[in-house]
N, C-alpha and C positions, 0 to 999 in steps of 0.2 A: 504494499500499499504506500503510495507517494506521500510526501510531506505536504501538508496544507499550506499554501502560500498566503501570506497577508497581502494586502494591496500594495502594488509597487508605486513608486513615485516618478511620474513622467512630467515633461514640460514641453510646450510647443516651441519649435524653433523654425521660424518662417512657415513653410507649408508642411513641414515634417515634425516628427516628435523624437525626443531623446530622453534618456534617464537623467534625473536631476543631479545625479552624482555617479562617480565611478563605483562607489560603495553599493549603490542601489543595483547597478548592473552585476557586480560581483555576488551580491546576495542571491540574485536570481539564478545565475549560472551555477553557483555552488549547490543550490537546492535541487537543480534539475540536471546535474552533470550526467547521470546515467541515461536519462532520456535523450538529452541533446547530443552527447558525445560518446555514449557507451563507456564511460569511465566512472570508477568509484571514487567519490570524494575522500581524500585522505588527510591532508592538513591544509589549513587556511592561514594566511598571513604568517607563514613559517619563516623564522629568522635563522639564517646560516651565514657565519662569518661577517656579521654586521649588516647584512642585506636581507630584505624581506620579500619572499616570494608570494604573489597573490594567492595562488592555489596550487597544491600538489595533488595529483590524482593517480590512480593505479588502474592498470588493465587487469583482466582476470588472471593473467600469468605473472603479475607482479612487476610489469614494466612501468617505470615512472614517467609521468607527463608533467611538465612544468607549464602552467598557464599564466600569462601576463595579459591583463585586461585594461583597455583604455576606453574611456567614454567619448574621447575626441581623438582626432589624428595626432600621432606622436612620432617625432623623428628618431627617437632613441630606443624604441621597443626591442629592436634586434640586439643592441648592446646590453640592455638589461638582461634579456634571456641568456645571453652569452655568459655574463658574470654569474648568474644563478647556476648555470650548467657547470662552470668551473668550480664554484664553491662546493656544490653538492658532490661532485666527483672527488674533490680533495678530501672533504670531511667524511663522505659516505655515511651520513646519519641514518638511523631507523633501518639498518640493513636487515633486521629480522623480518621486515615487511617488503623491502624493495630488492628486486633482483638487479644488481648493478652490472651483471654480465650482459644484459640487454641494453641496446642504445636508448638513451633518454630522448623522449619526445619534447620538442620545444614548440609550444603553441601560442601564437599571438592572436588576440581577439580585439578588433577595433572596428569602428564604423567605416573608416577609410584608411588606406596606407599611403604614406608619403613616398615620393620618388626615392628619397634617401633610404627608406626601408628596403626597397627592391635592390638598390645598389649594395647595401650592406649584406643582404642575404646572398646576392650573386657571388660576392667575393669572399664569403665565409666558408670555412671547411665544414661547418655544421649544417644540419638540415632544419629548416624552419617551416612550420605550417601557418599560413595566414588565413584567418577566418573572419569574414566581414559580418558584423552584427548591425541590425537595424530594427527599428520599431515600425510596424506596418499598421495603419489604421484602415479598417474596412468596416464591416458591421460591428466588429469588436477590435480590440488591440491585440497585436501579435508580436512576439519576438521571433525574428528570422535570422538564422545563421546560414551564410552562403559560403560554400567551399570552393577551393581552387580547381578541384577535379571536376571537369565538365560532366562526367558520368555520375557524379554523386549528387543527388537531389538536395535542395535546400531543406533545412529542418525548421519547423515552425512549432510554436506553442502559444496558447492563448495567455495573454497577460491579465492578471487580476487588477485592472485599472478602470476607473470610472471618471469620465470628465465631470467637472463640477457644473451642476446645472443651477444657474442663477435665475431666480424668479424676478418679478418686477422690483426694481430698486427705488428706494425712497429718494426723492430729489433733494431733500433737506439733509441727507447724510453723505459723507464722502464715499467715493467709489471704493469697492473692495480692493485692497492693495494687491498688485500682481504677485508679491511675495506670498501672501496668504493663499491665493489661488493655486500657486505652485505647490505649496505644502499640502493643501487639501486633496491633491490628487492621490495621495497614499491612503486616504480614509475610505471607509465604507460610505455608501450614500447617506445612511442615517446619521452618521457622525458628521459628515460634510454639512448637512442641513442644520444639525444641532449647533455646530460652531458658528455658522453664518447667522442663525437666529439669535444666538447669544451675543454676537457682535452688534447686531441691530438693537437688541435690548439694552446693551450698555451705552451705545452712542446716543440713543434717543432718551436716555434717562435724565440728563441734566445738561444745561447749556454750556457748562464749564468742562464737560467731559471731552478729553482729547484722545486721538489715536496717534501714537508715536511709533513710527516704523524705522527700524535700523536694519543692518544687514543680517542680524541673527535673532532678532526678537521684535514682537509687536506688543506694545504696552498700552494700557488704558488707565487714564486718571488725569491728574494735574501735576505735571512735573515728575521728578524721580522719587519724591518722598511720599506722595499721596496717590498711591496706585490701588486699583481694585481688581485688575485682571492683567494677565500676560499670556501670550502665545509664543512658544518656542518650537524649534524643529529638532526632533530626535533623529540624528543621522543614522545610527545603527538600526533603528526601527523604521526609518523612512516615514515618519508620521509626525504631525503636529502634536504638541502637548499643551494642555490648558492649565493655567494656574489662577487661583482666586485667593484674595486676602480674606480669610475667614478665621473663626475661633480655632485656636490650636487644639489638636486632639488631646494634649496633656491636660486640658481642662476637665476631661473625663475623670482623671485620677485625683485631681485636686479642685473640685467644684467650689470650695469655699474661698479659694484664692481669687484675686481680681482676674477677670477674663482678659486674655491676651490674644491679639490677632496676629496672624503671620501668613506667609506665602505657602499655600497648600497646592500640591500637584494633584490633579484629577485623573483617574483612569476611566476611560469611556468604553462602552460596548453597546453598539446600536443605539446611540444617543442617551443611554442611561449611565449614570455615574456608578461605578462598582467599588472603587477604593479611593481613599484620600491619604496623603502623607505630607508631613511638614518638610519642605525643601527650601531652606532659606535663600539659596542662590543657585543658578545654573540648573542642570537636570538632576543633580544628586545621584546617589548610588542605589536608591531604592528600586527593588524589582519585585514582581509578584513571586510567590513561592514556587510556582511552576516554572518560571524563568530561571530561578536559582537552581532548581533541580536539573534543568537542562544544560546548565553551565558547569564545566569541569571545576572541581573544588580547588584545583591549582590556580584558577583565575579569580577565585573569591577574594575580596579585599581583606577578609578576616577568616580565620579558621572556622569559626562558628558564627552563624547569623544572629544578629541582635534583633529581637522583635519586641518592640514596645511602642509607645505613642509619641516618642520624642523624635527630633530631627536626626538623631543618631541611629534610629532603627533602619534595618536593611530591607524591611518589608512594610508596605502601607497597611492601614487599618481598613476594615470593611465599612462600607458606607452605612449599613444598617445600624451598627453600633454607634458610629459617629453621629448620625442624624438623631438617633433616639436620645443619646446622652447630652449632646451639645446644643442641638437645634430644637429638640422636643418633637415628639411624634413617632409613631410606630412604622413609618414608611419602610418598605422593603425594596421599593423601586423609586429611585430619586432621579429626576431629570436634571440636565445641565441648567436649564432655565430656572429651576427652583433654587439651585445654589447661587446662581448669578444674582437673583433677586435679593438673597440674603447679603451677598458681598456688596451690592450697591447700597443697601441701607447702612452697612458698616462704613463704607466710603463716605457717605453723606455726613455721618457723624464726625468723621475725621476732618471733613471739609469745614465743619463748624457752621453750617447753614441750617 
């Protein structure tokens, strides 16, 4: 049974489409290596002699394939693969899995190849495979790999991507930022509409509410110190993440102490909030328990996971317990709009109006 893919993140470029980042392309190729290239995923972002290989894959006989992926044309992809080849042959790591008696495959995947790539390959002693990748939009979106062998047909797979459907826009509100439109491409249709509705709810709340767009974040409030909401982009998950300034989950433990408000990350599923966690800045280290279980323990920031209501916790708290203890009410299903309404009232108090 194949791995279920989350929505990928694409962006329009002229009349065509491309992945929003090299990481988004790498995620997809890694998860569908066996289908696309008949190779078993082995190691990803593997470091050898100070350099990092995008993907290492194996054939059924243990032959090693080194894959270098580019989201745009790159003049130096052949040189990169050459260095990885030399490093791996010198170190010969993971030899219990890799048969180094077989020639290593060097695979370059990119939308287009520069003239210099062809020259470098022509005068190299090594053999390189060039595979062109592109996003095709028809009734749906497809990833297509085109091979150099004329007798080998192109490989296609459906991309889990949905164009953002904008309904009628209010003339008294600013247009949806291009950055947000790009980020929303990685969401489900329900989450797309929930985030857009929350944005409209925030901007129409008060005449002093501002939408402040930078390269990495979209903030809502007045200045940097009086914020009520923020949207960032999680590169590894290729999805936007919503933050609201709400009562801290630690208030559940100490309800007699004065209530404190902080920046809470929200986990969404089909427009419903499922978890919240106090993340004072950035994206934080919190992950759902299932995500930690799918991550090798060698990559955990700590040997054991800390699970509590503070910002030091490695896992968020369930929305049911948070809503009941902090906001009051027995809700088991909490919408984004409900929490935005609470955050707006707290922002209004902060504003002093």
